[in-house]
C-alpha positions in Angstrom: 0.0 0.0 0.0 1.4 3.4 -1.0 1.9 5.8 1.8 3.4 8.8 0.0 1.8 11.0 -2.6 4.5 10.2 -5.1 4.0 6.4 -4.6 0.3 6.8 -5.0 0.9 8.6 -8.3 3.3 5.9 -9.5 0.6 3.4 -8.7 -2.0 5.2 -10.7 0.5 5.5 -13.6 1.3 1.8 -13.4 -2.4 0.9 -13.7 -2.9 3.1 -16.8 0.3 1.9 -18.4 -0.5 -1.8 -17.8 -4.0 -1.4 -19.3 -2.6 0.4 -22.4 0.2 -2.2 -22.9 -2.3 -5.0 -22.5 -4.6 -3.5 -25.1 -1.7 -3.0 -27.6 -0.3 -6.5 -27.0 -3.8 -8.0 -27.5 -4.2 -6.2 -30.8 -0.9 -7.4 -32.0 -1.7 -11.0 -31.1 -5.0 -10.7 -32.9 -3.5 -9.3 -36.1 -0.8 -12.0 -36.1 -3.5 -14.6 -35.6 -5.4 -13.3 -38.6 -2.3 -13.8 -40.8 -1.8 -17.4 -39.5 -5.4 -18.3 -40.0 -5.2 -17.0 -43.6 -2.0 -19.0 -44.2 -3.7 -22.2 -42.8 -6.6 -21.6 -45.2 -4.0 -21.1 -48.1 -5.7 -17.8 -48.9 -2.9 -15.7 -50.3 -4.8 -12.5 -50.9 -6.3 -12.5 -47.4 -2.9 -13.4 -45.9 -1.2 -10.5 -47.7 -3.8 -8.0 -46.4 -3.6 -9.4 -42.9 0.3 -9.3 -43.1 0.2 -5.5 -43.8 -1.9 -4.9 -40.7 0.2 -7.2 -38.6 3.4 -5.5 -39.6 1.9 -2.2 -38.8 0.7 -3.3 -35.4 4.0 -5.0 -34.5 6.0 -1.9 -35.6 3.8 0.3 -33.5 4.1 -1.9 -30.5 7.8 -2.1 -30.8 8.1 1.7 -31.0 6.1 2.0 -27.8 8.2 -0.6 -26.1 5.4 -3.0 -25.6 7.3 -5.7 -27.4 11.0 -5.8 -28.0 12.2 -4.4 -31.3 13.9 -7.7 -32.3 10.9 -9.8 -31.3 8.7 -7.7 -33.6 11.3 -7.9 -36.4 11.6 -11.7 -36.0 7.8 -12.2 -36.1 7.4 -10.0 -39.2 10.2 -12.0 -40.9 8.6 -15.4 -40.1 5.1 -14.3 -41.2 6.5 -12.8 -44.4 8.3 -16.0 -45.3 5.2 -18.0 -44.6 3.0 -15.7 -46.8 5.5 -15.7 -49.6 5.6 -19.5 -49.6 1.9 -19.7 -50.5 
């Protein structure tokens, strides 16, 4: 339990930041899932569209520090390879 004004403020900030990060991470996972589902269905056009959205979401999350820059890059690379194999 926070006993100082500064500690209470940090607690409020933590709650807001956690909620924001969770929302961003969830959006990233959903967009990546859309790509993977399209790949499974062997639907190249749908996969390409979904890949654009996933790359955008991953880059945005990486720039905000929600996911690590290299993790985002690795995920984009793997998805791109999978889509181009279709």
